[in-house]
Structure formats: C-alpha cells, structure tokens
C-alpha positions, 0 to 999 in steps of 0.5 A, a space after each residue: 934270424 940272427 947270425 954274427 960271425 968271428 964278431 970282434 969289437 976292442 975298447 983300448 986293450 980290452 977286447 969285449 968281444 971275441 971272434 963271437 959267432 953264434 945264430 939266434 934262429 927265428 921262430 925261437 926264443 933265444 938266452 944269451 946269458 954269460 957274468 957279468 963284463 962278458 960282452 952280452 951288452 957290447 953284443 947287442 949294440 953290435 947288433 943293432 949298429 949301435 957300435 961298429 964292430 972289429 973284425 967279423 959280421 953280424 946281420 938281421 935277417 941277412 943284413 947288416 943293421 945300417 942297411 936296412 930300409 925300415 929298421 923298426 919294422 925289421 927290428 925292435 929292440 929293447 936296451 934301456 928300459 929308462 930311456 926316454 924323455 921324462 916330460 913327455 906322457 908314455 903315449 907321446 914318446 910312443 906318437 913321437 918314434 910312430 911319427 919318425 919311422 913312417 908308422 900310423 899313429 894308431 899303432 900306438 894305442 894298439 901296443 900301449 893296449 898290448 902291454 896294459 898301458 893304456 889307462 897310464 898312456 897320458 901320464 908324464 914318463 917320469 911317474 911311472 914305475 919301474 915296472 911301467 917303464 919295462 912296460 913302456 920299452 917293451 911298447 916302443 920295440 913292438 910298435 914297428 910289428 918287427 921280425 927280430 926283437 933284442 931285450 936285454 933285462 926285460 921281466 926288470 922291475 915286474 912282479 909274479 904276474 908281469 914276469 909271468 904276463 912277459 914271458 908269454 908274450 915271448 912265447 907268443 912272438 916266436 910262435 909267430 914266427 918272429 926271432 926272440 933274443 932275450 938277455 938277462 940274469 934272472 936264470 929260473 925265468 929264463 929257464 922258463 922262457 928260452 928253448 935255445 941259449 947263447 952262452 958267453 963268458 969274456 966275449 967268447 963263445 962257452 955255448 950254444 944250443 938247445 937249454 935241455 941239452 945245454 941243462 943235460 950236459 952241464 949238470 949232474 944226474 943221478 938218482 936218489 936213494 933212501 932205504 932202511 938196508 943200507 948195507 943190502 943196497 950197497 952191496 948190490 950196487 957195488 961193482 954196477 954204478 958209481 954212489 955216493 953215501 949219506 946215512 940211509 941215502 944214496 945218490 948212483 950214477 950210471 943206472 936208472 931207476 928202473 934198474 936200480 929198483 930191481 937190485 935193491 929188490 933182488 938184494 932184499 933192500 926196502 926202498 923208502 924213496 926212488 927219485 931221479 935227479 934233474 939239473 937244472 940252468 942255474 947248476 949247469 949255468 955256474 959249472 959252465 961260466 965258473 971260469 970266466 967270471 970276471 969278479 968272485 968274492 970271497 967263499 961264505 963261512 959261518 
C-alpha cells in the first residue's frame, strides 16, 4: 500500500505538490493521471525517497521509503526507462542491480524471461529499441519480487502486442496482492488497465476512487434515439425527460432505454435506434482537469 498524507513539495516559489492525500491499495492497479506539470513525477520521486517533502508524509507498506531494510525487495520502480549504462548488456545491467541489493543471480534470468528479453540479453543496451528499454526497465523493477510497484509511462514505445502484454502483467501482479501504481498519458490504455484512479492537477488532488465511479460521475450519459416520427416522440418526451434533437436523432437524459421505448410505443413512434450512451475515461478526464491544464492551445478552426 502507498499512503500519502498532506504531501507537499516546493521548488523555490513553485509548489509542485500541494497538500496531496491519497491511498493506492494492495491488490489493485491504481492509475495516476494529471496534465503535464501536475506534479505526477514529483509525487513518484517523493514516494521513492528521491526528493524530501517540505510537509506531509508518504508511506510504503506503513514505512517511509528511506527506512526500508530491503528497498528493492519491497518496492520496484521504473521512472526512466533510459536510465542505465549504455555500454552494458541488458543481462549485466540487471546482474549489477542484483549484486548491489543482495539478490541471487538466478533472478536475473527469471525476469529477463518474464519480460521477453532472453534472446537479446547479451546485447548492449545502446542497441535496444525504446520498447526493449521499457521491457528492461520493467525487468529491473521486478528483480526483487517486490510487494509495491511504481511505473511511469510503462507502455511508452511498445507495439500493440507489447501494450497488451504489459496490461496483462499489471493485472496479474495486482491479482497476486501487490500494489501497482501506474502513471500514463495514454488514456484508452489506462481505461483497460486501472481499477482505481488518483487524478491530480496543479499538485492538488482532483479525484480518488474507482475507474467506474470516475467515468459515471463526470461524463455525460443518456440514450440516443433515432426515429422517422420525430413529432410523436417529441410530444411523448416533453415533460418526461430532458432531450436534445437534431433531425431524426434525439439524445435523452433522465430516462432509461426501457422507459423511452415504452413512451415511443404508446405514442406510435417507430424507433430505428435506441442506444445507451456511455461515458469514456477521456471525456471524464478532460471535463475534470480542464481548469488544471497549464498550457492551452488555440482552438482548431477550419
């Protein structure tokens, strides 16, 4: 579990993280979202003891990171997939990490096989593609078989097959009872990966809760209805629900599909479409973080 309580970090006159409180639970994949400059990277550095908070606390399994007796056995992290000596092979990079942390050498080959790098383990890291570097960074995070895992943009550079693989891996790690905390800008991928969300903007907490609740509470919902009898349907809906109308298409809110279908039937309005409209993570995220975006470009025109 990761627990942040009133976590605050300033750099001069800039407050990067501002009274941030959240919990990432064991057995769950928690997505960590926010616009550029929101304080995500700073927060992850604070969790790992790479920066010192000006106020507040952050605990990993109930202990500050710097007090952990065996850090790599408790927490695995990938914040920068390009951090490694370019002249070393992938295997030697992991062997160096294992030796420095008292881990058995056999664990190196185990994690190389897990991330699919066995065949290129002897190559120098400078010859690795970005996707291969991502896999090596994930292998390093898994080296100590830790209970808590932090990943910053883990699918960056991966092809669709690789993205599906990391998604399944994160689900498996969480199902084993581990805490999995993932930062990403790829919202469609996050929608398929995370069960819980922590969303921040300008260093402050905007939302914490489940993915389903986030989408349900912040997105527009309704029912799309298409009919050749617009006048009849309009009359049936008036006073019963709110709706917008564009030609033969209605978007109705406040009634479910069953009730709309019954009203249309009673009014003699044939329906060619009756489709619930579900919100998306992207819609919910853009709605909720609109005021927290630091740099906004001009609206596109045609």
